[in-house]
N, C-alpha and C positions, 0 to 999 in steps of 0.2 A: 504494500500500500504506500503510495507516494504522498508525502506530506506537502502542504502548501508552502511556497517560498515566502519568506518574510522580507518585505521591502524596507530598507533602511534609508531614512531621509536625513542627510547631513546638512544642517543649516549653514555651516561654514563653507561648504562646497557649493551649494545651490543658491546662496544669498545674492550674489552679483553675477550670476551666469548670463542674465539678459544683457549685461554690458559687454560681454565678450563675444559679440556677433562676428561671424565670419565675413559677412558682406556689409561693409560700412558705407557703401555708396548709395544704398537705397534711401529714398526720402520717405519718412514716416509721418508726414504732416496730414492733418485731417482737414477736409474741406468743410467749413462751418455751414455753408449753404446746404450742402447735401445732408449734413448731420441734422440741421433744423428741419429739413424736409421729411426725413425719416421719423424724427420725433413727432412732428405734427400728424403724420399718417398713423403712427402708433396711438397717439391720443385719440384720434377719430375712431379707430377700431375699438379701443377700450370703451369709449363713450357709447358707441352703438351696441356693443355687447352688454354693457351695463343696462342700457335702456331695454334691450330684449329680455334680460333676466328679470328686471323689475316689473315689466309689463306682464310677463308670464306668471310671476308670483302673484300679482294683483288679480289677474284673471282667475287663477286657482282659488284665491281667497273669496272672490265674488261667487264663483260656482259653489264653493262649500257653504257660504252663507245662504245662498238661494236654496240649496238643498235642505239646510237645517231649518230655514223659515217655513218651508212647505210641510215639514213633518210636524 
C-alpha cells in the first residue's frame, strides 16, 4: 500500500520566487479601461442574478401565503 506524499512548503525558499522570473522583458501592466469594463459587467451580472433570486423568493412566499389563506 502506497502512502501519500507529504508536501513541504518552505517559506524561505518560496517567499520571493515571483521576483526571480526568467523572462524580465514582459510588460505586466494592467489596462485600467479594460479592468473597469470587466468590473462593470460583473456588477451587472451580480445585480441581475440578485434580482432573479429575490423575485423568485417573493413569488414563492406569495404562493405559500395564497395557499395558506385559502385553507
